[in-house]
SEVO-643252 format. One record per residue: x, y, z of N, C-alpha, C in turn; residue in three letters. Coordinates in steps of 0.001 Angstrom, whole numbers, plus 500000, padded with zeros to 6 digits. Layout:
# residues N
[[X,Y,Z],[X,Y,Z],[X,Y,Z],"ALA"]
...
# end
This chain:
# residues 152
[[906388,978143,241551],[905428,978589,240883],[904620,979203,241741],"UNK"]
[[903527,979941,241389],[902356,980824,242468],[901180,979858,242312],"UNK"]
[[900941,979631,240786],[899824,979246,240916],[900228,977329,240327],"UNK"]
[[900554,976451,240597],[901067,975376,239872],[899930,975182,239497],"UNK"]
[[898788,974900,239532],[897362,974195,238648],[897314,975145,237631],"UNK"]
[[896938,976835,237740],[897207,977442,236297],[898074,976868,235569],"UNK"]
[[897327,977284,234329],[898267,976506,233165],[899580,977946,232550],"UNK"]
[[900448,977155,231950],[901828,977878,232176],[901884,978201,230735],"UNK"]
[[902143,979573,230049],[901855,980113,228772],[903115,979489,228232],"UNK"]
[[902408,979048,226714],[903648,978049,226128],[905114,978563,226049],"UNK"]
[[904815,979792,225382],[906415,981198,225762],[907197,980259,227095],"UNK"]
[[906807,980687,227723],[907243,980202,228843],[908304,979090,228837],"UNK"]
[[907110,977784,228889],[907826,976622,229311],[908611,976075,228010],"UNK"]
[[908927,977230,226919],[910324,976769,225957],[911099,977741,226257],"UNK"]
[[910913,978842,227364],[912011,979939,227513],[913144,978792,228880],"UNK"]
[[914431,978613,228388],[915224,978197,229110],[915135,978765,230491],"UNK"]
[[915876,980208,230264],[915870,980424,231807],[914953,980202,232688],"UNK"]
[[913443,980695,232390],[911683,980611,233376],[912089,979160,233954],"UNK"]
[[912267,978178,232775],[912403,976746,233405],[913385,976330,234391],"UNK"]
[[914819,977024,234330],[915898,976919,235084],[915390,977518,236538],"UNK"]
[[914911,978560,236596],[914544,979417,237579],[913563,978989,238634],"UNK"]
[[912518,978646,237824],[911359,977281,238413],[911664,976222,238949],"UNK"]
[[912401,975487,238838],[913549,974293,238681],[913641,974149,240139],"UNK"]
[[914777,975381,240101],[915785,975787,240931],[914941,976297,242307],"UNK"]
[[913902,977155,242291],[913095,976941,242901],[912633,975691,243994],"UNK"]
[[912257,974663,243183],[912074,973182,244004],[913505,972708,244300],"UNK"]
[[914440,972631,243485],[915414,971805,244394],[916244,972692,245721],"UNK"]
[[916082,974355,245927],[916108,974748,246844],[915395,974491,247959],"UNK"]
[[914032,974548,247693],[913192,973800,248757],[913740,972653,249117],"UNK"]
[[913623,971442,248301],[913935,970238,248843],[915417,969827,249465],"UNK"]
[[916491,970646,249001],[917798,970582,249951],[917396,971233,250820],"UNK"]
[[916736,972237,251049],[916963,973074,252607],[915909,971972,253731],"UNK"]
[[914954,971507,253187],[914537,970621,254004],[915008,969526,254316],"UNK"]
[[915797,968712,253411],[916367,967696,253577],[917593,967867,254245],"UNK"]
[[918404,969062,254111],[919452,969527,255203],[919237,970001,256867],"UNK"]
[[918172,970736,256489],[917124,971475,257501],[916676,969906,258827],"UNK"]
[[916654,968928,258215],[915858,967850,259236],[917196,967366,259762],"UNK"]
[[918574,967971,259595],[919594,967612,260421],[919955,968484,261150],"UNK"]
[[919482,969773,260787],[920039,971004,261630],[920900,971437,260568],"UNK"]
[[920939,971430,259660],[922254,972025,258561],[921782,972788,257509],"UNK"]
[[922558,973499,256810],[922251,974339,255521],[923313,974294,254841],"UNK"]
[[922742,975153,253523],[923767,974322,252456],[925048,974728,252141],"UNK"]
[[925218,975530,253189],[927069,976334,253241],[927385,975417,254263],"UNK"]
[[926862,974113,255578],[927617,973718,256077],[927796,972717,255045],"UNK"]
[[926944,971591,254726],[927618,970741,253918],[928993,971532,252410],"UNK"]
[[928264,972827,252220],[929801,972736,250986],[930938,972930,251767],"UNK"]
[[930823,973610,252708],[932308,973593,253876],[933257,971945,254168],"UNK"]
[[931822,971584,254727],[932443,969779,255211],[932765,969218,253950],"UNK"]
[[931806,969449,252518],[932591,968756,251003],[933834,969137,250964],"UNK"]
[[933881,970585,251055],[935016,971073,250630],[936647,970378,251236],"UNK"]
[[936360,970840,252428],[937153,969812,253337],[937577,968453,253218],"UNK"]
[[936635,967463,253369],[936944,966448,252957],[937273,965832,251616],"UNK"]
[[937402,966931,250490],[937919,967003,249228],[939189,967487,249350],"UNK"]
[[939634,968541,250083],[940976,969198,249442],[941695,969246,250870],"UNK"]
[[941031,968933,251917],[941805,968438,253235],[941902,970087,254070],"UNK"]
[[942656,970294,254631],[943220,971652,255509],[943124,972302,254943],"UNK"]
[[942727,973770,255037],[942666,974857,254275],[942572,976181,255105],"UNK"]
[[942697,977123,254901],[942921,978562,255246],[941149,978964,255079],"UNK"]
[[940486,979821,255973],[939068,980321,255667],[939338,980775,254111],"UNK"]
[[940424,981354,253811],[940177,981986,252318],[939899,981113,251305],"UNK"]
[[941013,980179,251654],[941450,979170,250813],[939543,978458,250897],"UNK"]
[[938985,978288,251714],[937517,977598,251660],[936914,978120,250879],"UNK"]
[[936570,979771,251156],[935532,980509,250368],[935807,980354,248906],"UNK"]
[[936945,980144,248398],[937288,980423,247065],[937057,978439,246277],"UNK"]
[[937380,977899,247468],[936973,976370,246445],[935651,976065,246953],"UNK"]
[[934900,976661,247647],[933281,976049,248135],[932768,977140,247791],"UNK"]
[[932658,978292,247216],[931951,979694,246193],[931092,980149,246912],"UNK"]
[[931566,980280,248832],[931176,981110,249821],[931946,982323,249880],"UNK"]
[[931078,983245,249792],[931451,984720,250095],[932136,984610,251602],"UNK"]
[[933263,985461,251605],[934335,985413,252457],[933531,985863,253786],"UNK"]
[[932469,986512,253705],[931532,987329,254919],[930678,986211,255453],"UNK"]
[[930110,984789,255075],[929368,984274,255383],[930785,982894,255932],"UNK"]
[[932232,982965,255356],[932646,982056,255995],[933265,981650,257486],"UNK"]
[[933269,983023,258070],[933672,983074,259440],[932273,982234,260599],"UNK"]
[[930819,982655,260156],[929899,982395,260954],[929397,980934,260745],"UNK"]
[[929456,980264,258977],[929547,978971,259086],[930457,978470,259966],"UNK"]
[[931400,978720,259812],[932801,977958,260656],[932470,978085,262261],"UNK"]
[[931744,979165,262358],[931567,979166,264109],[930794,978206,264357],"UNK"]
[[929390,977980,263441],[928622,976902,263431],[928955,975687,263601],"UNK"]
[[929730,974990,262567],[930575,973936,262617],[931346,973726,263758],"UNK"]
[[932358,974525,264195],[932932,974569,265064],[932215,974177,266628],"UNK"]
[[931312,974758,266990],[930325,974917,267908],[929605,972908,268177],"UNK"]
[[929569,972661,267110],[929794,971306,266988],[929949,970058,266745],"UNK"]
[[931698,970794,267281],[932651,969671,266803],[932942,969378,265893],"UNK"]
[[932706,969572,264516],[932509,969099,263692],[933663,969671,262290],"UNK"]
[[934674,970844,262601],[935371,971287,262160],[936538,971615,263485],"UNK"]
[[937698,972124,263224],[938793,972413,264175],[939455,973312,263531],"UNK"]
[[939819,974675,264145],[940704,975791,263515],[941939,975430,264004],"UNK"]
[[942843,975696,264106],[944648,975420,263972],[945361,976641,263637],"UNK"]
[[946444,977164,264469],[947290,978498,264090],[947830,977475,262789],"UNK"]
[[947946,978282,261639],[948782,978024,260686],[950604,978585,261306],"UNK"]
[[951123,977021,261106],[952572,977114,261695],[953744,978016,260711],"UNK"]
[[953219,978766,259380],[953928,979592,258745],[953453,980613,258865],"UNK"]
[[952081,980803,259402],[951520,982419,259723],[950873,982661,260864],"UNK"]
[[951260,982370,262238],[950089,982430,263053],[949072,983517,263085],"UNK"]
[[948570,984363,262043],[948064,985252,262014],[946783,984561,261286],"UNK"]
[[946528,983333,260565],[945696,983257,259819],[945255,981487,260687],"UNK"]
[[944268,980898,260257],[943969,979507,261015],[943810,978471,259519],"UNK"]
[[944067,977427,260208],[944220,976284,259228],[942831,975387,259695],"UNK"]
[[941980,975344,258757],[940332,974691,259123],[940493,973429,259487],"UNK"]
[[940232,972101,260200],[940631,971024,259736],[939323,970107,259761],"UNK"]
[[938622,969443,259174],[937210,968630,259298],[937727,967259,260006],"UNK"]
[[936702,967176,261469],[936895,965866,262118],[936330,964643,262005],"UNK"]
[[936399,963628,262696],[936158,962500,262778],[934369,962593,262902],"UNK"]
[[934158,963724,263736],[932661,963653,263912],[931745,964560,262218],"UNK"]
[[932994,965347,261800],[932261,966522,260608],[932573,965672,259088],"UNK"]
[[933204,964450,259330],[933314,963043,258332],[931534,962571,258285],"UNK"]
[[931282,962271,259556],[930477,961260,259733],[929599,962067,259561],"UNK"]
[[929121,963818,260022],[927850,964340,259666],[927658,964425,258208],"UNK"]
[[928973,964719,257457],[928950,965079,255796],[928024,963488,255147],"UNK"]
[[928844,962241,255722],[928339,960717,255153],[926649,961399,255510],"UNK"]
[[926189,961560,256419],[924542,962272,256659],[924157,962909,255750],"UNK"]
[[924964,963985,255896],[923948,965108,254924],[924224,964644,253637],"UNK"]
[[925237,963790,253270],[925683,963768,251194],[924149,962296,251289],"UNK"]
[[923567,962189,252141],[922658,961022,251982],[921117,961857,251915],"UNK"]
[[921124,962661,252723],[919929,963622,252602],[919714,964274,251579],"UNK"]
[[921703,964843,250882],[921049,965761,249550],[921178,964513,248556],"UNK"]
[[921323,963178,248618],[921330,962646,247216],[919627,962044,247617],"UNK"]
[[919204,962136,248393],[917381,961630,248369],[916891,962918,247927],"UNK"]
[[917158,964433,248102],[916381,965544,247535],[917091,965414,246377],"UNK"]
[[918302,965218,245732],[918313,964620,244266],[917388,963692,243197],"UNK"]
[[917441,962572,244225],[916618,961789,243911],[914863,962020,243782],"UNK"]
[[914838,962950,244912],[913242,963474,244450],[913192,964597,243525],"UNK"]
[[913913,965672,242958],[914084,966584,242026],[914013,965684,240665],"UNK"]
[[914844,964668,240708],[915110,964628,239497],[914204,963099,239093],"UNK"]
[[913438,962713,239511],[912200,961679,239764],[911931,960853,238394],"UNK"]
[[911294,962271,237596],[911080,961978,236257],[911688,961477,234999],"UNK"]
[[913167,961751,235902],[914624,961222,234572],[915165,960064,235055],"UNK"]
[[915515,958935,234009],[916430,957753,234217],[917912,957804,234287],"UNK"]
[[918533,957295,234728],[919997,957435,234962],[920591,958239,233670],"UNK"]
[[920450,957725,232374],[921004,958451,231117],[920456,960042,231153],"UNK"]
[[919469,960025,231122],[919150,961684,231403],[919519,962556,232173],"UNK"]
[[919519,961732,233632],[920494,962257,234710],[921739,963531,234447],"UNK"]
[[922454,962090,234200],[923565,962390,233772],[923644,963265,232664],"UNK"]
[[923118,963382,231511],[922928,964716,230620],[922440,965459,230889],"UNK"]
[[921491,966066,232096],[921655,967393,232520],[922036,967629,233180],"UNK"]
[[923336,966752,234056],[923961,967312,234799],[925312,967893,233931],"UNK"]
[[925409,966735,233448],[926453,967433,231741],[926272,968655,231207],"UNK"]
[[925480,969413,230863],[924559,970434,230196],[924613,971088,231069],"UNK"]
[[924251,970841,232517],[924266,972202,233242],[925660,972715,233924],"UNK"]
[[926734,971758,234116],[928098,972468,234391],[928447,972629,232768],"UNK"]
[[928085,972262,232050],[929029,973068,230824],[928315,974648,231045],"UNK"]
[[927175,975078,230961],[926469,976056,231246],[927163,977141,232488],"UNK"]
[[927148,976051,233785],[927432,976975,234649],[929143,977360,234311],"UNK"]
[[930108,976387,233845],[931004,976602,233506],[931596,977839,232615],"UNK"]
[[930671,977633,231168],[930776,978891,230114],[930744,980204,230921],"UNK"]
[[929995,980465,232139],[929468,981742,232736],[930319,982045,233807],"UNK"]
[[930731,980964,234232],[931812,981322,235391],[933321,981972,235042],"UNK"]
[[933539,981469,233299],[934977,981513,232570],[935127,983215,232978],"UNK"]
[[936473,983497,233579],[936761,984999,233116],[936540,985355,231241],"UNK"]
[[935928,986691,231638],[936028,987067,230782],[936954,988088,230229],"UNK"]
[[937347,988323,228977],[938179,989290,228319],[939243,988875,227920],"UNK"]
# end
């Protein structure tokens, strides 16, 4: 919000898209600050989390699973490899591509980043009790799933 102390028109306070956008702005700031304190960005967390959950993967598969555009994958993986958080190995079935693995240091970093992210989530969702938080996540997931489904 540009002027948080200015009264918000009632029509905006009942417009879900406006409320989501304003809340997303706060969420992005909190997450950026939390991860930045560990010299990380959201893409770092997303790739480490994806590797930890899905196991070693090609760069293309990492992009699909993490939702990161192919053009951003290489630079992010380079950052993580420079910090020894991931390693690339040639694919034994296709030497033209690499398989990316999370390292033990990467798993430790993921744990650190998860704690930072959890703290940011707690700050963002402070006014909600645990039941309301679960319901909010359920509803947001429902919306996102609906809009991500292929149309046609």
